[in-house]
C-alpha positions in Angstrom: -18.8 -11.3 -24.8 -20.7 -12.2 -28.0 -24.0 -12.3 -26.1 -23.5 -8.7 -24.8 -22.8 -7.4 -28.3 -25.9 -9.2 -29.7 -28.0 -7.9 -26.8 -26.8 -4.4 -27.3 -27.6 -4.5 -31.0 -31.0 -6.0 -30.3 -31.9 -3.3 -27.7 -30.8 -0.6 -30.2 -32.9 -2.0 -33.0 -36.0 -2.3 -30.8 -35.7 1.2 -29.5 -35.1 2.6 -33.0 -38.2 0.8 -34.3 -40.5 1.9 -31.4 -39.4 5.6 -31.3 -39.4 7.0 -34.8 -37.8 10.4 -35.5 -40.5 13.1 -36.1 -40.5 15.1 -39.3 -39.4 18.7 -39.2 -42.9 20.1 -39.6 -44.1 18.0 -36.6 -41.7 19.6 -34.2 -42.9 22.9 -32.6 -42.1 24.9 -29.6 -45.0 25.0 -27.3 -46.7 27.8 -25.4 -44.9 26.8 -22.3 -41.5 27.6 -23.9 -42.9 30.9 -25.1 -44.1 31.8 -21.6 -40.7 30.9 -20.1 -39.0 33.1 -22.7 -41.3 36.0 -21.9 -40.7 35.4 -18.2 -37.0 35.6 -18.7 -37.4 38.9 -20.6 -39.5 40.3 -17.8 -36.9 39.2 -15.2 -34.0 40.9 -17.1 -36.0 44.1 -17.5 -36.8 44.1 -13.7 -33.2 43.5 -12.8 -32.1 46.4 -15.1 -34.6 48.7 -13.4 -33.5 47.6 -10.0 -29.8 48.1 -10.9 -30.6 51.6 -12.3 -32.4 52.6 -9.0 -29.5 51.3 -6.9 -26.9 53.1 -8.9 -28.9 56.3 -8.6 -29.1 55.8 -4.8 -25.4 55.2 -4.6 -24.6 58.3 -6.7 -26.9 60.4 -4.5 -25.3 59.0 -1.3 -21.8 59.7 -2.7 -22.9 63.3 -3.6 -24.2 63.7 0.0 -20.9 62.5 1.4 -22.2 59.4 3.0 -19.0 57.4 2.1 -16.7 59.9 3.8 -15.7 61.6 0.6 -16.2 65.3 0.1 -19.1 66.1 -2.2 -18.0 67.1 -5.6 -18.0 70.8 -6.3 -20.2 72.1 -9.1 -17.9 75.0 -10.1 -14.1 75.4 -9.8 -14.6 78.4 -7.5 -16.7 76.4 -5.0 -14.0 73.9 -4.2 -13.4 73.4 -0.5 -10.1 72.2 0.9 -10.2 68.6 2.0 -10.9 68.1 5.7 -7.9 66.7 7.5 -8.8 63.9 9.9 -6.8 63.0 12.9 -4.5 60.0 12.5 -5.8 56.7 13.6 -3.7 54.9 16.2 -3.5 51.4 14.8 -1.2 48.6 16.1 1.6 47.9 13.8 2.1 44.3 12.5 5.5 44.1 14.1 4.2 45.2 17.6 3.8 42.0 19.7 2.4 42.3 23.1 
């Protein structure tokens, strides 16, 4: 047990001596980090543009009635009564065949 503790201390001392801590003015972010940062900014901007385009497409499709809803009326006088659809004959959960 004593040998393990001594070996651990010896390894720690050797590593500390061979790998000195750099001074604050010696540590700099490189150009690669800056390029990655700019790339992330570009990715966020492109995702925002794509989201905006998809939301516009969905809004236009909703206004055209693609989703089965009646298009919203512009004025109160232009409102149309909702279209009644025939009931759908679905099996009930308690029906066992």
